KEZATI-756821 format. One line per field, with one value per atom (N, C-alpha, C, CB): chain; atom name; x, y, z. Coordinates in steps of 0.05 Angstrom, whole numbers, plus 32768, in hexadecimal, padded with zeros to 4 digits. Atoms other than C-alpha are relative to their C-alpha. Glycine has a CB too. Example, Ala and Ser with C-alpha at 12.3 -4.5 7.8 and 13.67 -1.06 7.14 Angstrom:
<atoms>
chain = A:A:A:A:A:A:A:A
name = N:CA:C:CB:N:CA:C:CB
xx = 8012:80F6:8012:7FEC:7FF0:8111:7FF1:8009
yy = 7FE8:7FA6:8018:8001:7FE8:7FEB:8016:8009
zz = 8000:809C:8000:8019:7FFF:808F:800E:7FE3
</atoms>
This chain:
<atoms>
chain = A:A:A:A:A:A:A:A:A:A:A:A:A:A:A:A:A:A:A:A:A:A:A:A:A:A:A:A:A:A:A:A:A:A:A:A:A:A:A:A:A:A:A:A:A:A:A:A:A:A:A:A:A:A:A:A:A:A:A:A:A:A:A:A:A:A:A:A:A:A:A:A:A:A:A:A:A:A:A:A:A:A:A:A:A:A:A:A:A:A:A:A:A:A:A:A:A:A:A:A:A:A:A:A:A:A:A:A:A:A:A:A:A:A:A:A:A:A:A:A:A:A:A:A:A:A:A:A:A:A:A:A:A:A:A:A:A:A:A:A:A:A:A:A:A:A:A:A:A:A:A:A:A:A:A:A:A:A:A:A:A:A:A:A:A:A:A:A:A:A:A:A:A:A:A:A:A:A:A:A:A:A:A:A:A:A:A:A:A:A:A:A:A:A:A:A:A:A:A:A:A:A:A:A:A:A:A:A:A:A:A:A:A:A:A:A:A:A:A:A:A:A:A:A:A:A:A:A:A:A:A:A:A:A:A:A:A:A:A:A:A:A:A:A:A:A:A:A:A:A:A:A:A:A:A:A:A:A:A:A:A:A:A:A:A:A:A:A:A:A:A:A:A:A:A:A:A:A:A:A:A:A:A:A:A:A:A:A:A:A:A:A:A:A:A:A:A:A:A:A:A:A:A:A:A:A:A:A:A:A:A:A:A:A:A:A:A:A:A:A:A:A:A:A:A:A:A:A:A:A:A:A:A:A:A:A:A:A:A:A:A:A:A:A:A:A:A:A:A:A:A:A:A:A:A:A:A:A:A:A:A:A:A:A:A:A:A:A:A:A:A:A:A:A:A:A:A:A:A:A:A:A:A:A:A:A:A:A:A:A:A:A:A:A:A:A:A:A:A:A:A:A:A:A:A:A:A:A:A:A:A:A:A:A:A:A:A:A:A:A:A:A:A:A:A:A:A:A:A:A:A:A:A:A:A:A:A:A:A:A:A:A:A:A:A:A:A:A:A:A:A:A:A:A:A:A:A:A:A:A:A:A:A:A:A:A:A:A:A:A:A:A:A:A:A:A:A:A:A:A:A:A:A:A:A:A:A:A:A:A:A:A:A:A:A:A:A:A:A:A:A:A:A:A:A:A:A:A:A:A:A:A:A:A:A:A:A:A:A:A:A:A:A:A:A:A:A:A:A:A:A:A:A:A:A:A:A:A:A:A:A:A:A:A:A:A:A:A:A:A:A:A:A:A:A:A:A:A:A:A:A:A:A:A:A:A:A:A:A:A:A:A:A:A:A:A:A:A:A:A:A:A:A:A:A:A:A:A:A:A:A:A:A:A:A:A:A:A:A:A:A:A:A:A:A:A:A:A:A:A:A:A:A:A:A:A:A:A:A:A:A:A:A:A:A:A:A:A:A:A:A:A:A:A:A:A:A:A:A:A:A:A:A:A:A:A:A:A:A:A:A:A:A:A:A:A:A:A:A:A:A:A:A:A:A:A:A:A:A:A:A:A:A:A:A:A:A:A:A:A:A:A:A:A:A:A:A:A
name = N:CA:C:CB:N:CA:C:CB:N:CA:C:CB:N:CA:C:CB:N:CA:C:CB:N:CA:C:CB:N:CA:C:CB:N:CA:C:CB:N:CA:C:CB:N:CA:C:CB:N:CA:C:CB:N:CA:C:CB:N:CA:C:CB:N:CA:C:CB:N:CA:C:CB:N:CA:C:CB:N:CA:C:CB:N:CA:C:CB:N:CA:C:CB:N:CA:C:CB:N:CA:C:CB:N:CA:C:CB:N:CA:C:CB:N:CA:C:CB:N:CA:C:CB:N:CA:C:CB:N:CA:C:CB:N:CA:C:CB:N:CA:C:CB:N:CA:C:CB:N:CA:C:CB:N:CA:C:CB:N:CA:C:CB:N:CA:C:CB:N:CA:C:CB:N:CA:C:CB:N:CA:C:CB:N:CA:C:CB:N:CA:C:CB:N:CA:C:CB:N:CA:C:CB:N:CA:C:CB:N:CA:C:CB:N:CA:C:CB:N:CA:C:CB:N:CA:C:CB:N:CA:C:CB:N:CA:C:CB:N:CA:C:CB:N:CA:C:CB:N:CA:C:CB:N:CA:C:CB:N:CA:C:CB:N:CA:C:CB:N:CA:C:CB:N:CA:C:CB:N:CA:C:CB:N:CA:C:CB:N:CA:C:CB:N:CA:C:CB:N:CA:C:CB:N:CA:C:CB:N:CA:C:CB:N:CA:C:CB:N:CA:C:CB:N:CA:C:CB:N:CA:C:CB:N:CA:C:CB:N:CA:C:CB:N:CA:C:CB:N:CA:C:CB:N:CA:C:CB:N:CA:C:CB:N:CA:C:CB:N:CA:C:CB:N:CA:C:CB:N:CA:C:CB:N:CA:C:CB:N:CA:C:CB:N:CA:C:CB:N:CA:C:CB:N:CA:C:CB:N:CA:C:CB:N:CA:C:CB:N:CA:C:CB:N:CA:C:CB:N:CA:C:CB:N:CA:C:CB:N:CA:C:CB:N:CA:C:CB:N:CA:C:CB:N:CA:C:CB:N:CA:C:CB:N:CA:C:CB:N:CA:C:CB:N:CA:C:CB:N:CA:C:CB:N:CA:C:CB:N:CA:C:CB:N:CA:C:CB:N:CA:C:CB:N:CA:C:CB:N:CA:C:CB:N:CA:C:CB:N:CA:C:CB:N:CA:C:CB:N:CA:C:CB:N:CA:C:CB:N:CA:C:CB:N:CA:C:CB:N:CA:C:CB:N:CA:C:CB:N:CA:C:CB:N:CA:C:CB:N:CA:C:CB:N:CA:C:CB:N:CA:C:CB:N:CA:C:CB:N:CA:C:CB:N:CA:C:CB:N:CA:C:CB:N:CA:C:CB:N:CA:C:CB:N:CA:C:CB:N:CA:C:CB:N:CA:C:CB:N:CA:C:CB:N:CA:C:CB:N:CA:C:CB:N:CA:C:CB:N:CA:C:CB:N:CA:C:CB:N:CA:C:CB:N:CA:C:CB:N:CA:C:CB:N:CA:C:CB:N:CA:C:CB:N:CA:C:CB:N:CA:C:CB:N:CA:C:CB:N:CA:C:CB:N:CA:C:CB:N:CA:C:CB:N:CA:C:CB:N:CA:C:CB:N:CA:C:CB:N:CA:C:CB:N:CA:C:CB:N:CA:C:CB:N:CA:C:CB:N:CA:C:CB:N:CA:C:CB:N:CA:C:CB:N:CA:C:CB:N:CA:C:CB:N:CA:C:CB:N:CA:C:CB:N:CA:C:CB:N:CA:C:CB:N:CA:C:CB:N:CA:C:CB:N:CA:C:CB:N:CA:C:CB:N:CA:C:CB:N:CA:C:CB:N:CA:C:CB:N:CA:C:CB:N:CA:C:CB:N:CA:C:CB:N:CA:C:CB:N:CA:C:CB:N:CA:C:CB
xx = 801C:8342:8001:7FF1:8000:8332:7FF5:7FF1:800C:8325:7FE8:8013:8019:82E0:8005:7FED:7FFD:82D7:7FEE:7FF9:800E:82C3:7FF4:8015:800D:8290:800B:7FE0:7FF6:82A7:7FE7:800B:8015:827E:7FF2:8009:8010:8247:7FFE:7FE4:8002:8249:7FE3:8011:801C:8209:7FF6:7FFE:800A:81DE:7FF7:7FE9:8008:81D8:7FE6:8016:801A:8190:7FF9:7FEA:8007:8181:800E:7FE2:7FF0:81B9:8003:7FF7:7FFF:81AF:800B:7FE2:7FF8:81CF:7FF0:801F:800E:81B5:8008:8007:7FF4:81E0:7FF9:8020:8008:81C0:8008:800D:7FF9:81D2:801B:8000:7FE7:8207:8016:7FFD:7FEA:824B:800E:8014:7FF3:8256:7FEF:7FFF:800F:8245:7FFB:800E:8006:823D:7FE3:800F:801C:81F8:7FFA:7FF5:8005:81D5:8000:7FE4:8001:81DE:7FE4:8011:801A:81A5:7FF4:8002:800A:819E:7FF9:8014:8005:819F:7FE5:8019:8018:8169:7FE8:8002:8016:813F:7FFA:8007:8004:814B:7FEE:8019:800F:812C:7FE2:8009:801C:80EB:7FF7:7FFB:8005:80D4:7FE4:8007:801D:808B:7FF9:7FEC:8008:8070:7FE2:8007:801C:802A:7FF4:7FF7:800E:7FF7:7FEF:7FEF:8011:7FD3:7FEC:8010:8014:7F90:7FEF:7FEE:8012:7F63:7FF0:800F:8015:7F24:7FFD:7FE2:8004:7F1C:7FE8:801B:8017:7EDD:8008:7FE4:7FFA:7EE5:7FEC:8000:8012:7EC6:8001:8007:7FFF:7EB4:801A:7FEB:7FE5:7EF5:8016:8008:7FEB:7F1D:8000:7FFC:8007:7F01:800C:7FDF:7FF5:7F25:7FEE:801B:800F:7F0E:7FF8:8010:8006:7F0F:7FE8:801D:8016:7ED9:8008:7FEE:7FF5:7F06:8014:800F:7FEE:7F34:801A:8005:7FE9:7F6E:8019:8001:7FE7:7FB5:800C:8014:7FF4:7FCA:7FF0:7FFD:8010:7F93:800B:7FE2:7FF6:7FB0:801C:8003:7FE5:7FF5:7FF9:8012:8008:7FD4:7FF8:7FE8:8009:7FB2:8016:7FEC:7FE8:7FF5:800E:8013:7FF2:8014:7FF0:8003:8010:7FD8:8002:7FE2:7FFD:7FDD:801B:7FFF:7FE6:8027:8003:8019:7FFF:8020:7FF0:7FF5:8012:7FE7:800B:7FE6:7FF3:800C:801A:8009:7FEB:804A:7FF6:8011:800D:8021:7FF4:7FEB:800E:7FFD:8012:7FED:7FF0:8035:801A:8004:7FE6:8075:8002:8008:7FFA:8093:7FFF:801B:8003:8082:801B:7FF1:7FE6:80CD:800A:8014:7FFA:80D5:7FF0:7FFB:8010:809A:8008:7FE4:7FF6:80B6:801B:8005:7FE6:80FB:8003:8010:7FFB:80F3:7FE8:8008:8017:80C7:800A:7FF6:7FFB:80C4:7FF7:7FF1:8007:80C2:8003:8012:7FFE:80B6:8015:7FE7:7FEC:80EF:7FF8:801A:8008:80CD:7FE3:8014:801B:8086:8002:7FE7:8005:807A:7FE6:8014:801C:8031:7FF7:7FED:800C:800E:7FE2:800A:801E:7FC5:7FF4:7FF7:800C:7F9C:7FE3:8007:801C:7F57:7FF9:7FF2:8007:7F2F:7FE9:7FF6:8014:7F01:7FEF:800C:8011:7EC6:7FF4:7FE9:800B:7EA3:7FED:7FF0:8011:7E81:800C:7FE1:7FF6:7EA9:8016:8009:7FEE:7ED4:8015:7FF2:7FE9:7F19:800C:8015:7FF3:7F40:801E:7FF6:7FE4:7F8A:800D:8009:7FEF:7FBC:801D:7FFC:7FE4:8004:8012:8003:7FED:8042:801C:7FFB:7FE6:808C:800E:800D:7FF6:80B0:8020:7FF5:7FE4:80F5:800D:800C:7FF1:812B:8007:801A:7FF8:813F:801C:8000:7FE8:8179:800A:7FFD:7FF7:819E:7FEA:800A:8016:816B:7FE5:8008:8018:8136:7FF3:8007:800F:8100:7FEA:7FF2:8017:80CD:7FE7:8005:801E:8083:7FF0:7FF3:8016:804F:7FE5:8000:801B:8008:7FEF:7FFD:8013:7FD1:7FE3:8001:801C:7F8B:7FEE:7FFB:8011:7F55:7FE4:8000:801C:7F0E:7FED:7FFA:8015:7ECE:8001:7FE2:7FFF:7ED9:801D:7FFA:7FEA:7F1C:801A:7FFA:7FEB:7F46:8013:7FF0:7FED:7F86:7FFF:801E:8003:7F7A:8017:7FE5:7FE9:7FB4:8016:7FF8:7FEB:7FF7:8018:8009:7FEA:802F:8017:7FF7:7FE7:8077:800D:8013:7FF6:8091:8019:7FEA:7FE7:80D7:7FFC:8019:8001:80D7:801C:7FEC:7FE8:8113:7FF9:8012:8005:8117:8013:8004:7FEF:812F:7FFC:7FF8:8001:813F:7FF4:801B:800E:810E:8011:7FEB:7FF0:8141:8013:800F:7FEC:8177:7FF6:8017:800C:814A:8013:7FF5:7FEC:8182:7FF5:801D:8005:817C:800D:8009:7FF7:8184:7FFC:7FF3:8000:8194:7FE8:801D:8018:8154:800C:7FEA:7FF6:8169:7FE7:8009:8015:8144:7FEC:800C:8012:8126:7FEB:800E:8015:8100:7FEB:800B:8015:80DD:7FF5:800C:8008:80D6:7FE2:8011:801C:8090:7FEE:7FF8:8010:8079:8003:8008:7FFA:8094:7FEB:801D:8012:8065:800C:7FFA:7FF4:806C:7FFB:7FF5
yy = 8002:80E2:7FF5:801B:800B:80B7:8012:7FE6:7FEF:80D9:7FF3:8005:800A:80D3:7FF1:8016:800E:80A0:800E:7FE2:7FF1:80BE:7FE9:8015:8014:8095:8002:8004:8000:8081:8008:7FE3:7FFB:80A0:7FEA:8011:8017:8074:8005:7FFC:7FFD:8068:7FFE:7FEB:8002:8072:7FE2:8011:801A:8035:7FFC:7FF9:8003:8018:7FF0:7FF2:800E:8006:8000:800D:8003:7FEB:8014:8004:7FF0:8010:801E:7FFC:7FE2:8054:8002:800D:7FFA:8073:8018:8005:7FE8:80AB:8018:8005:7FE9:80D9:7FFF:8000:8001:80C3:7FE4:8017:8017:8090:7FF4:8003:800B:8060:8003:7FE3:7FFC:806B:7FE4:8016:8019:8022:7FF2:7FEF:8010:7FF4:7FE6:7FFF:801B:7FB7:8000:7FF9:8003:7F9D:7FFC:7FEB:8000:7FA1:7FDF:8010:801C:7F60:7FF9:7FFB:800B:7F32:800F:7FE1:7FF4:7F52:801B:7FFF:7FE5:7F97:8001:800A:8002:7F83:7FFB:7FE7:8007:7F67:8017:7FE8:7FE8:7FA6:8014:800B:7FED:7FCE:7FFA:8001:8007:7FA8:8004:7FE3:7FF9:7FCA:7FFC:801B:8006:7FB5:7FE6:8014:8017:7F72:8000:7FED:8000:7F5D:7FFF:7FEA:7FFD:7F68:7FE8:801A:8016:7F33:8010:7FE6:7FF3:7F48:7FEA:8010:8010:7F2C:8012:7FEF:7FEF:7F46:7FF2:8000:8007:7F45:8011:8006:7FF2:7F54:8001:7FF2:7FFD:7F6E:7FF1:801C:800F:7F3A:8008:7FE3:7FF7:7F45:7FFA:7FF6:8006:7F22:8013:7FE4:7FED:7F56:801B:8005:7FE5:7F93:8003:8003:7FFB:7FB3:8013:800B:7FED:7FE2:8019:8007:7FE4:801F:7FF9:800B:8005:7FFC:7FFA:8018:8006:7FEE:7FE8:8019:8015:7FB9:8005:7FFC:7FFE:7FAC:7FFF:7FE9:8001:7FB9:7FE5:8010:801B:7F71:7FF2:7FEE:800D:7F5C:8008:8009:7FF5:7F89:7FF1:8021:800D:7F68:7FE2:8000:801C:7F22:8000:7FF5:7FFE:7F39:8005:8015:7FFC:7F51:7FE6:8016:801A:7F0E:7FEC:7FF5:8013:7EE8:8006:8001:7FF7:7F12:7FF6:8020:8006:7F06:7FE1:800D:801E:7EBB:7FF5:7FF4:8007:7EB3:8008:800D:7FF7:7EDB:7FEE:801F:8013:7EAE:7FE6:7FFE:801A:7E6F:8000:7FF9:7FFE:7E87:8005:8015:7FF8:7EA1:7FF3:801D:800B:7E7F:7FE6:7FFE:801A:7E45:7FEA:8001:8015:7E02:7FF7:7FE8:8007:7DF2:8015:7FFC:7FEB:7E35:7FFC:801B:8001:7E29:7FE8:8000:8018:7DE4:8006:7FE8:7FFC:7DFE:8017:8005:7FE7:7E43:8007:8017:7FF5:7E66:801C:7FEE:7FE3:7EB0:8005:8013:7FF6:7ED1:801F:7FF2:7FE3:7F19:800A:800B:7FF6:7F42:801D:7FFF:7FE5:7F86:8008:8013:7FF6:7FA4:801F:7FF3:7FE3:7FEF:8005:8010:8000:7FFE:801E:7FEA:7FE5:8043:7FFC:8012:8002:8047:801D:7FF6:7FE8:807C:8001:8004:8001:8066:7FE8:8001:8019:8031:7FF2:8008:8010:7FF9:7FF4:7FE9:8007:7FE6:7FE4:8015:801A:7FA2:8000:7FF7:8005:7F8A:8010:800B:7FF3:7FB8:7FF0:8019:8011:7F9B:8012:7FF2:7FF4:7FAD:7FED:8007:800F:7F98:8006:8008:7FFF:7F88:7FFB:7FEE:8006:7F8E:7FFE:8014:8002:7F77:7FF9:7FEA:8001:7F78:8001:8016:7FFD:7F70:8017:7FE9:7FE5:7FB2:7FFD:8018:7FFF:7FB9:7FE4:800E:8019:7F84:7FF7:8003:8009:7F57:800B:7FE3:7FF7:7F67:7FE9:8019:8015:7F29:7FEB:8009:8014:7EFC:800E:7FEE:7FF1:7F34:800B:8017:7FF6:7F4E:8013:7FE7:7FEF:7F89:7FF9:801D:8005:7F7C:8017:7FE3:7FEA:7FB3:7FF5:8016:8008:7FAB:8019:7FEC:7FEA:7FE0:7FF2:8016:8009:7FD4:8019:7FF6:7FEA:7FFE:7FFA:8003:8002:800C:7FFF:8018:8005:8005:8019:7FFC:7FE8:804A:8003:801A:8001:8037:800F:8009:7FEE:8062:7FED:8016:8012:8042:8009:8000:7FFA:803E:7FF4:7FF6:800B:8012:7FFB:7FE8:8007:800D:7FF4:8019:800C:7FDE:7FF9:7FE8:8009:7FD2:7FEB:8017:8015:7F90:7FF5:7FEA:800D:7F71:7FE5:800C:801D:7F27:7FF6:7FF3:800E:7EF9:7FE3:8001:801C:7EB8:7FED:7FFF:8012:7E7A:7FE5:7FFD:801B:7E33:7FEF:7FF5:8012:7E01:7FED:7FF2:8016:7DCA:800B:7FF3:7FF5:7DF5:8014:800B:7FE8:7E2E:8017:7FF8:7FEA:7E5D:8014:7FF5:7FED:7E9D:7FF8:801B:8006:7E96:8018:7FE8:7FE7:7ECD:7FFC:8003:8000:7EDD:8002:8019:7FFF:7ECD:800C:7FE1:7FF4:7EF2:7FEC:800D:8014:7EB1:7FF9:7FE7:8008:7EA7:8015:7FFD:7FEB:7EEA:8004:801B:7FFC:7EE8:7FFA:7FEE:8006:7EC8:8018:7FE4:7FE9:7F07:801A:8005:7FE7:7F38:8004:8000:7FF8:7F5E:7FF7:801C:8007:7F42:8015:7FE6
zz = 8009:811F:7FE4:8001:801B:80E2:7FED:8000:8014:80A1:7FF5:7FEB:8009:8084:7FE6:7FFC:8018:804C:7FEC:8004:8015:800B:7FEC:7FF2:8012:7FE0:7FE5:7FFF:801B:7F9D:7FEE:7FF7:8011:7F64:7FF4:7FEC:800B:7F48:7FE5:800E:801C:7EFF:7FF7:7FF4:800B:7ED6:7FFA:7FE6:8006:7ED1:7FE3:8011:801C:7E8B:8001:7FEF:8004:7E7A:7FE4:800F:801B:7E36:7FEE:7FFC:8010:7E17:8005:7FE9:7FF8:7E3A:801D:7FFF:7FE5:7E75:8009:8003:7FF6:7EA2:7FEF:8020:800E:7E77:7FE2:8003:801B:7E35:7FF3:7FF1:800B:7E01:8009:7FE6:7FF6:7E18:7FEB:8007:8012:7DFC:7FFC:800C:8004:7DF0:7FE8:801D:8016:7DB4:8008:7FE5:7FF6:7DE0:8005:8018:7FF9:7DE3:801D:7FF2:7FE5:7E26:8009:8007:7FF7:7E51:8004:8019:7FFB:7E60:801A:8004:7FE8:7EA6:7FFB:8017:8008:7E87:7FF0:7FEF:8011:7E55:8014:7FEB:7FED:7E90:8010:8011:7FF1:7EB8:7FF3:8005:800F:7E80:8001:7FE5:7FFD:7E8C:801B:7FF8:7FE4:7ECB:8007:8005:7FF7:7ECB:7FF6:7FF6:8008:7ECA:7FF9:8014:8002:7EB7:801B:7FEF:7FE7:7EEC:8005:8001:7FF7:7F14:8012:8010:7FF1:7F33:800F:7FEE:7FEF:7F6A:800F:8013:7FF4:7F8D:801D:7FED:7FE3:7FDA:800A:8011:7FF2:8003:801D:7FFB:7FE3:804A:800E:800A:7FF1:8076:801E:7FFC:7FE5:80C0:800E:800F:7FF4:80D7:7FF8:7FF9:800B:80AE:800E:7FE2:7FF7:80D3:801E:8000:7FE7:810E:8012:7FFC:7FEE:8148:7FF2:8019:8010:8116:7FEC:7FED:8013:80EB:7FE2:8001:801C:80AF:8002:7FF4:8004:8094:8010:7FE1:7FEF:80C6:7FEE:8015:800F:80AF:7FFB:800E:8003:80BA:7FE8:801B:8015:8088:7FE6:8001:8019:8052:7FFB:8002:8003:805E:7FF7:801E:8008:8058:7FE2:8012:801C:8017:7FEC:7FFD:8010:7FFB:7FFC:800C:8001:800A:7FEF:801C:800F:7FEE:7FE2:8008:801D:7FAD:7FF5:7FFE:800D:7FA4:7FFD:8011:8001:7FB3:7FE8:801A:8017:7F80:7FE6:8002:801B:7F4B:7FF9:8002:8006:7F53:7FF9:8015:8008:7F50:7FE5:8014:8019:7F12:7FEA:8002:8018:7EE9:7FFF:8000:8000:7EFE:7FF2:801A:800C:7EDA:8013:7FF3:7FEB:7EFB:800B:7FF4:7FF6:7F03:8014:7FEA:7FEC:7F29:8019:7FF4:7FE8:7F58:8011:7FF9:7FF2:7F69:800F:7FEB:7FF8:7F74:8015:7FE9:7FF0:7F96:800F:7FEF:7FF3:7FC7:8009:8017:7FF8:7FDE:801C:7FED:7FE6:8021:8002:8015:7FFF:8032:8011:8009:7FEF:804D:8009:7FF2:7FFB:804C:7FF6:7FF4:8009:8049:8002:8013:7FFF:8038:7FF7:7FF1:8008:8038:8006:8011:7FFE:802D:8000:7FE6:7FFD:8045:7FF9:8020:800C:801F:8002:7FE4:7FFC:8030:8010:7FE7:7FF1:8054:7FF1:801E:800C:8045:8018:7FEC:7FEA:8072:7FF9:8006:8004:807A:7FE7:801A:801A:8038:7FE6:8006:8015:800C:7FF1:800A:8010:7FD3:7FF7:7FE9:800A:7FBD:7FEA:8017:8015:7F7F:8004:7FE2:7FFF:7F88:7FE6:8015:8015:7F51:8008:7FEB:7FF8:7F59:7FE7:8017:8015:7F2D:800C:7FEC:7FF8:7F33:7FF4:7FF9:8009:7F2E:8000:8015:8002:7F12:7FFE:8018:8003:7F0D:801D:7FED:7FE7:7F45:800A:7FFF:7FF3:7F74:8010:8011:7FF1:7F88:8003:801A:7FFB:7FA9:8006:8019:7FF9:7FB2:7FE6:8013:8017:7F84:8010:7FED:7FF6:7F91:7FF4:7FFC:800C:7F89:800A:800B:7FFA:7F87:8000:7FEB:7FFE:7F9B:8005:8016:7FFA:7F95:8004:7FE7:7FFD:7FB0:7FF9:8020:8009:7F8F:800B:7FE0:7FF7:7FAC:7FE8:8013:8016:7F84:7FEB:800D:8012:7F66:7FF0:8013:800E:7F4C:800E:7FE6:7FF2:7F7E:8011:8014:7FEE:7F9D:801A:7FF8:7FE5:7FE5:8011:800A:7FF4:7FF9:7FEC:800F:8012:7FD7:8010:7FEF:7FF1:7FEA:7FED:800F:800C:7FD6:8011:7FFC:7FF0:7FF0:7FF2:8004:8008:7FEB:8007:800D:7FFC:7FE1:7FFA:7FED:8005:7FE6:7FF8:801A:800C:7FBE:800D:7FE1:7FF1:7FE2:7FEF:8020:800C:7FC8:8012:7FF8:7FEF:7FE4:800D:7FF2:7FF6:7FF0:8016:7FE8:7FEE:8011:8013:7FF0:7FF2:802B:8003:801C:8001:8019:7FEB:7FF8:8013:7FF3:7FE5:800A:801C:7FA7:7FF0:7FF4:8013:7F74:7FED:7FEE:8013:7F4B:7FE4:8005:801D:7F03:7FEF:7FF5:8011:7ECB:7FF7:7FE7:800B:7EB0:8014:7FF7:7FEB:7EF3:7FFF:801E:8002:7EEB:7FE4:800B:801C:7EA0:7FFC:7FEC:8005:7EA3:800B:800D:7FF4:7EC9:7FF0:801F:800F:7E96:7FE9:7FF4:8015:7E66:7FE7:8001:801B:7E20:7FED:7FF4
</atoms>
């Protein structure tokens, strides 16, 4: 019988000069990626949506597939509005994962405001984007976390997300 493999202990993550155990025991300044990792919230992009008759399902509210489309529309609009022109010409994004929490409904004619931002630092070719949709009272009724992968337009291959690509999205 094979013996079980024991996982190696994970070292604390250094974030802007601090580890989970307190101030880092190093005098080295944080690397560029560590500095970027410390910026966990980017500026938000907002857009308003109105529930039209074609968005409504048999239950009388906005269909789940419409929320997914609105999430994608928000992400694309944010990228086009904030990214550097050289990056929009060279790269594009595809969704690899959607995680959506539904906390309320919207019926025909009602308006929601979506807010989106990039959460945390990129991991290889992927980046996490958050989207919250609020009703007229300001209550979050749909919340999404989507994983996007960046691809090179010419080769259509995954490309590591460099900090300078996401820098225009970072709060100043």
